[in-house]
N, C-alpha and C positions, 0 to 999 in steps of 0.2 A: 314653889318652882312650878308643880303642875297645875295648869289652867282646869276650872271646873268642866267636867265631861258633860257635854250637852244630855240632858234629862230628856229629851226626844228621842233620843237613840235608845231608849230602852221599851219604847212603844210596841205593842204587839203586833202581829203580821195581818197584813190588809190582802185582799185578791190579787193576783197578776195576772196581767196580759202577756208575758213573758213565755216564748213556746217551750223553753226548755222548763219551765214552772210546770207545764203542762204535761211534759214527757217525764220530768220524775214523777208526778202523780199518778199517770198511766203506767210507769214502771214498777211501782210497790205493789206488793204482794201479801196476800195473809201470811201471819208469823212473821218470820225475820226477814228484813231486806237489807242489801245494801246502800240503800238510797232513802232518805227521809228529808221530808221539806217542811220549813215553818213550824206550825203550831205541832204537827206529828213528831218535832224533836223534842217536845216537853212531857210527851207521855210515857217516858221510863226513867225519869228522874229518881235515883235511888237503886235502880233497877236493872242498870245495863248488863252487868253478867248473867243476870237471869235471861235476858233477852238474847245473849248470846249462847245460852245454855251452860254457861261455865260455874263453878263453885266460888264461893266468898273469896277465897285467897287467891285466885286466876289474878295476873297481871292484867292490869287496865291503865291504857293509855290513851292520850287525847293530843291532835295534833290541833293547833289554831292556823286558818290561814293555809287550808290543805292543798289549793290549786288543783291540777290535774291527780293529784294524789300519789304522785311517786314515792314519797317518805312514808305515808301510812299505807301502801301497798307494800313497799319492802319490811316496814314492821310487822305487817301481819303475817309476813311468808316466814319471818325470823321467829317469831314467837307463837308459833300455832295453838300453843294451850291458853292465850291469853287473848284477851280482845282489845280492838282499836276502834278509836273514834276519828273522824277527820272531820272538822268544821271549815267549812267554805261559803262566803256570802254571795258568789257568782253563781247564777244558775249553771249556766252552760258547763263551767269547769267543775262544778258538782255533780253534774248528770253525767259527765265524761268518766269522772273518776270513779262512780259507783257503778258504772255499766262496764267497766274495765275490772273491777274488782268480781263483778258477778260472771264475766267472760270467762276469767281465770281461775274462777272455782273457790275464790277467797270468803269462806262464811262467818270470818272472824272479825270483818272491819266493815262498819257502817259509815257512810258520807253523811253529813247532816249539813243541808242548805240552811244555815242559821246566823243569826245575830250574836257576833261575839260578846256584845254587850248582855244578851239576854242568857248566859252561860248559868245564873243561879236558877235559872227555870229549867235547865238542861240536865244537869248535873248536880249530884247532892254534897253534901259538905263531905270531905273525905272520901269521897268514892273513887276518885282517881290515884294512881301511883306514879304517874309522871306526865309532865306536858312540855310538849314542843311549840315553840313559837318561832317559826325560821321566815326571815326575812319579810315581816309586816312593813305595810306602804308608810313610809317616814313621814308623810305628809309634809314635804319640806318647805313650802311658803308659809309664812307668817301666819296668815288667815286661816289657814287649812291645819294649824298644829294642833288646834282644839280636837280634833279627832283621832289624833295618836290615841290608841288603844291602850298603849302601855304605861299608863299613869299609876300613880302610886294607890288612887283607889282601886283600880284594875288589879292590879298585882296583891292587894290584900283579899280580892275575891277569887284569884288563883290561889294563893295561898289557902282559903278556907275550903278548897276544893279538893286540895292535896291532904293524903295521912302525913302528920307528924314525919320528918326525917325523908321524904319523898322529894322527887326532883323537878325542877323547872328548869329547861333549858331553852337559850334565847340566842339568836344571831341575827345580825342588821349588818350591811354595808355602808350605812350612813353615818359618819362620824358624829354629826349633830343628833341624831335619834340615839346613838349610842351614849352621848353624854347626857341625854333626857333619860334615858331607861337607867344608867346609872345614879343618878340621882333621886328616880323615882324609888327604886331598890331601897336606897338610904332611908328614905321618907315611910316606906311600908314597914321596915324593921322586921317583917315576918320570914325572911330568907337570909341564909348564911352563904357564905360562898365557899363551894369545894376547893381542893387542893388541885393544882395543876394535874398533877398525875391522876387524879380521879377524874377529873373534867375529861379528860385526853380519853379514858376507858367509855366514857359515854359517848362522845363524840364519834369514836370509831363504831358505834353500832348503825350510823348510816351514812348512805353516800353523800356526796354533794349533791345540793339542790339543782334543778335548772338554772335558778337565777344565780346561784354560788358558782356554778360552772362558767357564767359569762362574765362575774366579776373576776374569777380567779385569772381568766383568759385576758382582761384587761390590767391585770395586775393591780387591782384595789384591794385595800385591806379589809379584812373581815372582824368583826367585833362579837365576840361570843360572853355569854354569861352562864356559868353553871351554879345553880343555886341549889339548895338544899333546906326544906321546909324546916324552920325550927318552931320551938314552942311559944313564941309571943302571940 
């Protein structure tokens, strides 16, 4: 089912002329920052709790595709004794998310301008407790579908980053992508589905994203996947 993911997407970072890339660099300070970009996102692998000044048993969550950071901001406020990482590829959105976190005094969240394909360089195996993937780009045109991130190989990577028994929560509004994700989960074999009751408890932890609010106003169906890492 899943097409081979482009190997080129795992390449290391190159210098950028994006003005927000420079703003992120200028924004960073000594010690902990609410913003890190590119190679700097790969300096704390296995030490994110230490980075936040948290004990090893503290909750550590990861949001992929954080956009302007609404969900990660909410999770950081709701879990003040835990750490929150938000990964976003676009410089401008990532800068705004990190700046807002600093302006709001959120010291337990950091936004990473990073390529999701390079997560194994960012996070250590078993380091995170929960991963959120909310409305990823469906790449709906056939020639673009090779860029869909939630293929079976990437799900195996996400599984390796989670402790056994911990959660992966996914939402999409795109029916074809939902079917793609369903098949990818079956291929990956490293996740089991939660019960509907248990899943509802996790989704109640976060408000609808800006994208989700648009989809709901348009009466579009929302497809969710509530998964738990198994021992496979």
